[in-house]
Structure formats: C-alpha cells, structure tokens
C-alpha positions in Angstrom: 0.0 0.0 0.0 2.8 2.4 0.8 4.6 1.7 -2.5 1.4 2.6 -4.4 1.1 5.8 -2.5 4.7 6.8 -3.2 4.2 5.9 -6.9 1.0 8.0 -7.1 2.7 11.0 -5.5 5.7 10.7 -7.8 3.4 10.4 -10.8 1.4 13.5 -9.8 4.6 15.5 -9.2 6.0 14.5 -12.6 2.7 15.3 -14.3 2.5 18.7 -12.6 6.2 19.5 -13.6 5.5 18.6 -17.2 2.4 20.8 -17.2 4.2 23.8 -15.8 7.2 23.2 -18.1 5.1 23.2 -21.3 5.6 27.0 -21.7 9.4 26.5 -21.7 9.2 23.6 -24.0 7.0 25.3 -26.6 9.2 28.4 -27.0 8.1 31.9 -27.8 4.5 32.6 -28.9 3.5 35.7 -30.9 0.0 36.8 -31.9 -0.6 40.0 -33.8 -4.1 41.2 -33.3 -4.0 44.4 -35.3 -3.7 45.0 -38.2 -5.3 41.8 -39.6 -3.7 39.8 -42.4 -4.5 41.3 -45.9 -6.1 44.5 -44.6 -5.9 47.8 -46.3 -5.5 51.2 -44.7 -5.0 54.8 -45.8 -3.6 56.2 -42.6 -0.1 57.5 -42.3 0.4 56.0 -38.8 -0.3 52.4 -38.2 -0.7 50.8 -34.7 0.6 47.2 -34.5 -0.6 45.4 -31.4 -0.8 41.9 -30.1 0.6 39.6 -27.4 3.8 37.7 -27.0 4.5 35.1 -24.4 7.7 33.2 -23.3 10.0 35.8 -24.8 13.1 37.7 -23.7 13.4 40.0 -26.7 10.8 41.3 -29.1 11.2 43.3 -32.3 8.7 44.9 -34.8 10.4 45.4 -38.2 13.8 45.0 -36.6 13.1 47.7 -34.0 12.9 46.8 -30.3 9.4 46.5 -28.8 8.3 46.1 -25.2 5.5 44.2 -23.5 3.6 44.8 -20.4 3.2 42.3 -17.6 0.5 40.4 -19.4 2.5 40.2 -22.7 0.6 42.9 -24.6 2.6 45.1 -27.0 1.7 48.1 -29.1 4.0 49.9 -31.6 3.2 52.8 -34.0 4.8 52.7 -37.4 4.7 54.9 -40.5 4.5 52.4 -43.3 5.4 53.3 -46.9 2.6 53.3 -49.6 1.8 50.1 -51.3 2.3 46.5 -50.3 3.9 46.3 -46.8 5.0 43.4 -44.7 5.2 43.9 -41.0 7.4 41.4 -39.2 7.1 40.7 -35.5 9.9 38.5 -34.2 10.8 37.2 -30.7 13.6 35.2 -29.0 13.3 33.3 -25.8 16.0 32.9 -23.1 17.1 29.6 -24.8 17.7 31.3 -28.1 14.7 29.9 -29.9 13.1 32.2 -32.5 9.5 32.8 -33.6 8.1 35.4 -36.0 4.8 36.4 -37.5 4.4 38.4 -40.7 1.4 40.5 -41.5 0.9 41.7 -45.0 -1.1 44.9 -45.5 -1.8 47.4 -48.2 -1.3 51.1 -47.6 -3.3 53.2 -50.0 -2.9 56.9 -50.6 -6.1 58.6 -51.7 -5.7 61.9 -53.4 -8.8 64.1 -53.5 -9.5 65.5 -57.0 -9.9 69.3 -57.0 
C-alpha cells in the first residue's frame, strides 16, 4: 500500500512538472491582433498590437518593442505606400526564435480638386 502511494505521489509530481514546463518547451509565442492579415488602410500612422509570451526579446520590423506584464505590446509605425510586410519577431531565453508576418496594403487617396 505504501509503494502505491509513493508511486502515485511521484506520478502526480511528474505530471505537474510537465504541465508547468510546457511553456518553456514550446518556446516563444506571438499573436498579432492588429492589423489583420491582408487588410488595407489609408492612414499614415499604423498601430501594430498583439501579445507575446515566453519571450526575452521582441522586435517589430527589426526595432525593439516592449511588452507589459500580461505580454501585450503596441507599436506605432509609419509604413510606406503600397504593399507592406510587418514582421514581429521574438527570441526566448534559450535562443529559440519565432516570428509572425502581417501583409497589408497602404493606400494613398488623393482628392480631386
């Protein structure tokens, strides 16, 4: 009976350790919530926002970005006209990389006088 109890406690401890270590095993996770993939805009300033978890360094178009305690980030860029690719990249403390690309179209509307 005592051996069964010890085995059960060890099994529960190993299961809990694996459950908590899943974030470290998976590596960095990035989710860009705005702008959406394939969207079009005519604004000169574009807000890129989303969440990043399990990261130690985050960049948006190769410029450093910062997250809050919950992992939310927000960066304002001035994209060029036409087809634009925004790249959000992250590195975790073990050197594993993750990136997400969002393709948008920036349109310039000129009013006809």
